[in-house]
N, C-alpha and C positions, 0 to 999 in steps of 0.2 A: 178207862171211864168208870166212875163209881155208880152204884145202884141208883142213888137218888137222881143223878143226872140222866140216867137211862130212862127212868120213869117220866121225867119232865119231857124228854124228847118224844117218848111214845104218846103221851097225852096230847102234845102239840100236834103230832102227825094225825091223831084221831080227829081232833077238832078241824084241821084243814080238810080232811077227807069228807067229814060230815057237812061242812059248809059247801064244799064243791058239789056234793050230791044234792043238797038243798037248792043251790042256785040252778043246777041243771033241771031239776024237777019243776022249778017255778018259772022256767024260761028266761032266767036272768043271764044265761051264758049261751054263746053261739054253739051250734052243733060242731062237733069235732070235724077237722078237715077229712076229706075223703081219703081212704087208705091208698097208699101208692100201689098196693096189690091190685087195685081195680084199674090202674092206668093201662091204656092200650098201647102195647109195644110191638113194633115190627122188627123181627130179626132178619137182618140182611147180611148175606155172605159175599165175600170177595176173595179172590185167590191171590192177589198181590197187594202189598201195602202201598199207600200214598207215601211220598217222600218229603212232603212239607204241607203245612196248612196255609202257606202263603201262595196264592195261585200263580204268582209270577216268579216262583223260586223252586220250581220242580226241575231237578237236574236231569231226570229221565224224560220229562215231558210226556209221560205215559198216560194212557187212557185211565189207568187205575187211580191216578191223581185227579184227572179231569172229572171223573164221575163223582168224586168227593166234593170238589169245588162247586160242581153243579148244584149241590144242595145248600151249601152255606152262603154262596155268593150268587148274584144275579147276572144274567146275560141279556143281550139285546133281543134275541129271538129264541124260538124253540124249533129245532130242525127235525123234520120227520125223515123216515128211512128213504123216501123217494126224492129227497132234496127240497120238499116244500117247506117254506119257512112261515111259522106262525108267531103272533105277538107274544112277548114275554116282558122284558124290561122296557121295550119300545112297543107302542101300539101300532105304528106304521112307519114306513120308510119310502123315500122317493129319490129319484135321481135329480141332480141339480147341476148348474154350471156346465151344460153341454156334456154331461157324463163324468165330469171331473170331481164331482162331490156327491155325497149322500146326506139327505136330511132325515134324522131320526126323531119322530114325535114320541116322546117318552110317556110312559104310564104315570099319571099324576097321583095315583094311589100308592105307588111304591115307596117303601120306607125302610131304613136300616133297623136292625134289631134293637137299637137304643131309642127308636121312635123318630129319628130325624128323617125328614122327607128326602128321597133321592132326586136330585135335580140334574140338569144338564151340566152344571158346574162340577158336580162330583165326577161325571163321566169324563169331562175335559181335563180335570185335575188328575184323574187316574192315569190317563194317557200321557199327560205331561210328566207325571212322576215316573212312569215306566220307561219313558224315552230319555229321562235325565241320565246323561253319561255317568254321573256319580252313583247312580242306583244300580247295584250289581245284580240285575235280573238275569234269568236264563232264557235264551231263545226269543229275544224281542224282535227278531227279523220279520215277524208277521206285521209289524208296524212300519217296515221300511218303505212301504208304498205311500205313506203319508207325506205330504209336502212338509218340508222342514226337517226331515230325517236323513241319515246317511244309509248306506247299504246294510248296516247292522241293526237299523231301527233306532239308533241313538239320535237325539235332537242335535241339530247343527247350530252352534252359537251364532246369534245375530239373525237367524231366519225364523219366520213366523211358522209355528207348528200348525199342521192341518187338523186340529181338533179345537173347535171353538163353540162358544155358547151363543146361539141366536136369540133365544129367550129362555125363561126359567125351565121350560120343558122341551126345548128343541136343541138337539146336538147336531153340529155340522162337521163331517169329516171330508177333508179335501185331499185328493190324491195327485200323484205325479202323472199318472196316465188314466185314461177313461176306465171306469169300473162299473160293472153291472151290480146293483144292490143285492140281488138274490145270490149271485155267484160269490160276492164278498162274504155274505153271511154263511153260506155253505162251507166256504173255505176257512173262515177265521172266527166264526161265532164261538167255537169251543175254546178259543184262546183269550177272549176278552171278557173281563169281569170288572164290575164297578166296585171300587174300594171306598171305605168310609174316610175320605180324605180330611174331613173335619176333625177326625180323631188322630190323624197322623201328621198334622202340620208341624208339630214341635220336634219330630224325629228327623235327624239329619238323613238325607237321601242315601248316603254311603252306609248308614247303619240300619236302614229300614228293613231289609230282607231278613235279618237275623234278630230283629227286635223281639222282646218278650211278648209284645202284643199278639203275635201269631200263635202263642201258646194257648190263648183263649180268645180267638178272633171274633170280630163282629162283622157280619155281612148284611145283605138284604135279601138273601135267598129264601126258599120255602122252609128251611130248617135252621134252627139256632144251635150253636155249639154248647155242649154241656161238659163233656170230659173226653180225655183221650189217653190211651195207653199206647204210646208210640210204637208203630209197627205191628200192633196186635188188635186193638179195638177202638171204636169211636162211638160216642153216644151223642145224639142230636135230639132236639125236641121240635115239634111242629111249630111253625111260625103262624100263629092264629091271624095275623094281620097281612099275610102275603097277598099281593094285589090280584092274583089269579085264583085265590081261594085257599083256605086252610086245609092242609092234608088231613085225611080222615083217620088219624091216629094221634097218640100223645108223644111217643118217643120212637126213635129209630136207632137201633143198636147195630152197628156195622162191625162184623167180625172177620178177621183174616184167617183163612184156613186153606189147607192144600186143595187144589182144584179137584183132585180125585175124590174128595170127601163132600163136595158141595151137594151133589144129588142125594147122597146117602143122608146127609143132614136134613135136606128138604123132606125126604120120605119119612124120616123119623120124627118130623115135626119140630126139630131144633131150629130150622130156618123157615121163614115165610116166603123168601124170594132170594135170588142171588144174581149178581151182575155177571156178565152183561146180558140182559134180557132173559135170564134164566136159561141160557143156552146149554144144550146137551149134545153129546156126540151121537152119531147114528148107532154106534154099538150099544150105547146105554139107553137108547130110545125105548126098547121093549121093557126095560126095567122100570122106567118111569110110568109107562102105560099100564103095566101089570100092577103097579102100586095105585092105580086109579087117577093118574094125572093126564091131562090133555096136552099133547105135544103139537105145536104149530110149526109149519114150515115157512121159512123166510122166502120172500119173493125178489129181494134185491141182494146181491152179494154183500155180505156184511163184514168180511174179513179178507185181507190180503196178506199172504205169507211171503217172506223173503229171507234170503241168507245174506246178512250184512257182511261186508268185506272191508278189511283195513287196507286201503290202497297204499299206505306207507310201508307196512311190513310185507304186503304182497304187491310189490310195486310194478311187476311185469304184467302187462295186459294179457300175454299169452298164458301166464300162470292162472290168471282169473278166468280166461276162456276155458282152460282145461278143467277148472273146478265146475264151471257151468255144464260142460259136456259130460262130466263124470256123474252128474246127479240124475238118477232115474226118477224124474218128477212124478210120473204116473204111479210108481210104487210108493213114493213118499206121500203123495196126496191121498192115495187109497188108505194107507196106514193111518193117516191123521184125520182125514175128512170123510172117508168112505165115498158114497155116491153123491154126497152133497158138495163135493169140491170138483174143480176142473183146473188143469194146469194152465200156466200162462208164461209168456216170455216178455211181458210188459206189466207196468203198474197201472196202465190205463184200463178203466172199467169197461167191460164189453157192452155193446149196445149203445154206445155214444157215437157222435159224429167223428170222434178222434180215434176210435178203435179200428185196428186194421183187420186183416184176415184172421180166421180162427187159429190160435197158436197151436203148435205141435210140440211134442216132447223132444227136447234137444239132446236127449241121452244118446251118446255114441261112445262106447267104451274105447274102441280103437282110435278114434279121432282124439279123444281126451289124452290117451297115452302119447300119441304123436305130438300133440300141442304141448304137452308137458316136457317132452324131450327137447323141444325147440326153445323152451323157456329158460329163465335164469334160476329156477328152483333147484336147490342143491341138497334136498333131503332134510331140511330143518323141520322141527316139530311146530305145527300150527295149533294154536289153542282155539277150540270151538266152545263158546259160551252158550248156555241155555238155562231156562228155568227148569225146575224139577218136573213140571207137568209135561215138558217136551224132551225128557231124557231119552225116551225110546226113539223118538224121531231123530234126535242128534246121533244116536247110536247107528241108525241106518245111514245117515249122511256120512258118518265116520267110515262105515263099511264101504260105501260107494267110493269115497276118496282114497281109502287104503288100497282098494282093488286097482286103482290107476297108478299108484306109486307115491301118494302123499302120506306123510306121517302126521296123524291128527290126535290130539289129546283133548278130551271133553272136560269142561269145568262147569259144574252146576251151581248157579248163583240165583239170587232174586232178581226181579226185573230191573230195579233201579241200579243195582250193581252192574248188571249186564250192559245197560245203555251207557252208564258212566265209564265202564271199561272200554267200550268201543270208542267213545268220545276222546278218552285220553290215551288210547293206543295200547291198553293192557292186553286186549284180545285181538286175535287175527280174524275171527269169524264169530257170528252169533245168529241164532234162529230167532226171528221176530215176526210179529203180526201187527197189522194196522187196520184202521177203519177207512175204507176207500170212499171217495165221493165221485160224482159224475164229471168233475173238472179234470182236464187233461194233465195238469201239473200238481194235482193234490198231493202227490208223494214227493216229486222231485224238486219243486220250487223252494222248499224250505230246507233241503238237505245239501245243497251245493252253494252255500254262502260262507263268507269269511267268519261269520258269527256262529254258524252251525254246520261246520264241515264234518259231518258225522262219519263219513267214509274216509276222511283224512286224505283227500285228493291233493296232490302236490300243486297242480296248476288248475285253478278254477276259471281261468279267463274265458275259455270257450263256453263253459256251463253258464256263467253269468251273462255272457253276451247273448246266447241263444234263448235263454230263459227271459231276458228282458225283451227281446224281439217278439217272442210269443205273447207275452203279457201286454205289450203295447199294440199288437195287431188286433184290429176290430173287424176286419173282413174275414168271414168264416173260412172261405176256401184258402186264402193265404195263410191263415192260422193253422189249418190242417196240414198244409205243406211244410210249415216250419216244425210242427210237431213230428211229422214223419222224418224230417231230417234229424231231429234230436233223438228220436227212437233208434235210428240207424247208428248214430254215434254211440249211444248207450250199449247197443248190441256188440259193437266193436271193442269198447273199452271195458265193459262189464264192471262198473264200480260197485254193483250189487247184483245179486242173482234173484230175479222174480221166480216164485215157485208155483203158487196157485191161489185162486179165489175160492171162497167158501160161503155157501148159503147156510145160515144158522137155523138150528132147531130150537124152539123155545118151549120150556116147560111152564105151563100156566100155574100160578099160585092157587092153592085151594083156600087161602085165608085172606088174600088181598085182591080186591077188584079194581078195575080202572087202569091197569098197567098197559102202557103202549110198549110192548116188548121189542119190536124191531128198531124203534127209534133210539134205544140205548146204544146202538152202534155209533151214533153221533155223540156219544158221551153226554147225552142229556136225557133226563127221565121226567115224565109228567107227574112228579111226586105229589103235586097239589091236587091231583085227581085220584090219588090212591085212597082206598077206604079198607080198613081191616075189619072184616065181619066177625 
């Protein structure tokens, strides 16, 4: 560039700057936009990554994915820790058709992030889409109770689907058997999300799950999608038009980090809050309190621990019984949950009409050895999968089983890989935890179906028969008797090993107010009531 040209450019730049300053001084130009540095951001930690941003395409079906969907997409209700259901996408609900249907009166202020109102048609179209056999969703069995679906939750050709529009803001769900509205929501609310079907109409059902739309999804939840670094971080922004109120922050940055680092990051100020409910171990409680945090004790068991078993590779019931007898649940529970946990021999939540006598520790070393000697186990190596956060727990389980005569190899993986590996038979065992509800079949009803045979049971006929009988029974005494029969069968077959229930400890955030900590156990958070101070 020659000198003359440089002078011309410099003069032009000076004139532009001078004009800009003059316009600003004279009020002829708008004030510059507020700096992004002043935006209020909530830093949110989570110990496992979501496996998809499409809410019906989570291979793991894990709570870590559900807690993300809860923010981008809307649900019918908000479920509290004690099972109470509050309005969310629906203002109210009521039983109809002698208990065979539920009418949902939808919130008329609800809208998708593109501004389109959410109507009953969107809810009905969502269910029609998810039940479409050509749509390759995961785990749609939660819809198998609807009229017009088969046992897998897929729509049956030629039959009317039990999801229909009564009017613009009234959705009617019709079931094969009588359903209590509150029980339906407690059981399935975290599975059902409304999709922007007006934007998905041109996408073939067979291609929907993997369409690029889900790389930048649009929902109707309290937060809008901004960006994602798959498996690592997710940035959302507050939905200022959310029907229950706008969250009291601008952005929400969700970061995946090792579970052991969550409390440290909170104390250091790198996090404002972490899922689920800011829970902390009893061992780390003094650390949080010494750092000036308030620790709340849960009043309802928030977590159920189990040892998942592959009933295909461990096909002999006596082998599975030996595994159950070999585990010192008291020791395992104490190591993992301290005084906040208690052992169990069932998945049924204590204190309900369906819970039996107080469970005892089934640990019996000699009985385990005797049962193993009677079994078909021939010394083969069994793989035990766990997440890194449960490596020490898995090591104790390995030690218990080795003492009896099992050969066990531990494989540490992420949560999604673990569940996928159990589903496809890669692993023989895995340590998992789940969020319990007050319903007797909250755990078992969805795990012994053709579509979600998670424990790889060869013959599901008894399971499906007894589960159907329990779900159809409306007389409580008769239902309790059927549940007792089912529990006795589970104790004999041991398709999985119940370990313990756990009451959570919640660390209160110092920077975010309005958090309903215990209700995060239902994979929903009242984020519209959060305010960062």
